[in-house]
Phi, psi and omega in degrees: 000129178299136179263133178254130180234173181251141184256110176284128182255107175290340181285335193250338188226148180284171179304318181290325173296320179297323179286328179287322177300319179300321178301308183297325176298314180298318180290335181277348177109003173290142191264346185199172183228137164258150169218131181290155181231102188230150164265328178235150167289166177290331180208162184290340185291333176290316158087358184225168168179078178283154178291116188296329184293324172294321178299317181305316181300315176299312182303322184298335182258347181265328181226172179250004187284141171306147180231149177214137174281140179225077359221159178270145174252106192263042190235318189238306186289321179229134181295140175308334177290329180282319174304312175306323178290317182297321182291316181297310175306318180297318177299315175303312178298327180265011185058037177090008184256046179228133166243149181259111171269128183232160180203182188269354167082181183225145180301333178311321185254326196262346185268005189303328183277000173094008179284154175294134176274112190290163172289169189300321181297317181299310181301325177294316178301320177294320180300316181295318182291329178291326177295322178296321178296311187293321177298318175300317177289332181290347177283349178083007179268156177289140187234130166235129187218128170242093185247184180304316191243341187221152173238136176225132179231119174055041181263135180214134175265122177268339174256101182224148179288169180299320184243149176302145176300125174296138182244116174258143181250124179281137181210134181240007176215172182302325182289316180291325178296320176298318174296316176306315185292331182276319192233354184276158165277346175190179183229142177236135174208161188255000185237139179287056177263115185295334180293326173293316180296319178296320179297312180299316182291319181282338177275005180133345185290332178052231182268012176300153182287144179244124183241150180217161183217150181214158173251140177229169174224092177287146181178148181282346173249105185299318185293323173293324179300311176310306182302318181297312177299320182291320183291323187261325190239024179306333180302332177303341189248011175280144188267170173063210185268014182304320182298334183271337193245340179291138190263354184209162174301327184287334173295320175297315181299330176292344182261359182304327182289350176284343179249125179260160177295335176289324174304317180294311181310316183281335189241351182249151172277108183235141172101196188235035171282107187300318182300322175299315180294311181304317185289326181296320184281321180295340173299327175292314175305310180303326184276358173103016179279142178273337181217142175228131180242139179238141181240135170265119178287138171094175190281349184272072176284317178302316180295321182298308185295323174294325177295313181292322180297319186264335186235323186272307183299314176308318177295318181298317180290336177274341183283000000 
């Protein structure tokens, strides 16, 4: 049976708000949490970008739900040896209820130290090597590594969980999905595409978990919800590789005119139509996903959680 979780957005909410949302998610019946890992928001209207590892520490004390980053890029901004330490500590603090979601990242977050932002093929090489390093460190043994992209000398994690942290790999195209199937403990993608799930499973993913996520905007005024999504999350509707290569929020803001409110109206779940919300999440179930995470855009978090607790989740759990 598909499990439904809540997706915490570090780009839109501050740390205290995220912790409170996690509490409400647990009370509403969501079974697990995703949390984004960003240095910048996508645009200034979103307005936040907390350090995810600090927030995870707070979540470990506030709720009992499993937590996963969706997703961390362990290649450029933070060395994989340091990400491994953060992930291992998070797993210990959550009593083993932590998974590390990883991906090849975006220039928006990862280029900030002035390094060259590599092409996608190189970023995938870096990601695979970083996973190898982190898995070795999760054993608690001393690691020395001289690789193509990374060096590690005499590194050992002393605070490690009883079991190695599972690493799920994000992929939106065939090459990344192939990598996820070959070396991941699970697969993450954001569209309910059955073909991608099949590629992952046939390519070596087998019965490993497949997770997906989506954004909605619950509200009693659908037009206002559409305007809110357009104002804060127009970047969701930009085509091609722009989300991977644009370096700053202001560059995304320059592209806002490409996205119209009508595009949002036709492609986003906005308003309080129960069937529309249920259908959007059930599409992931129908495509073979094991876990689906939903994020509420905007300030009406209490209304969203009440709506999902009383009307949406009961229908999904019966299907």
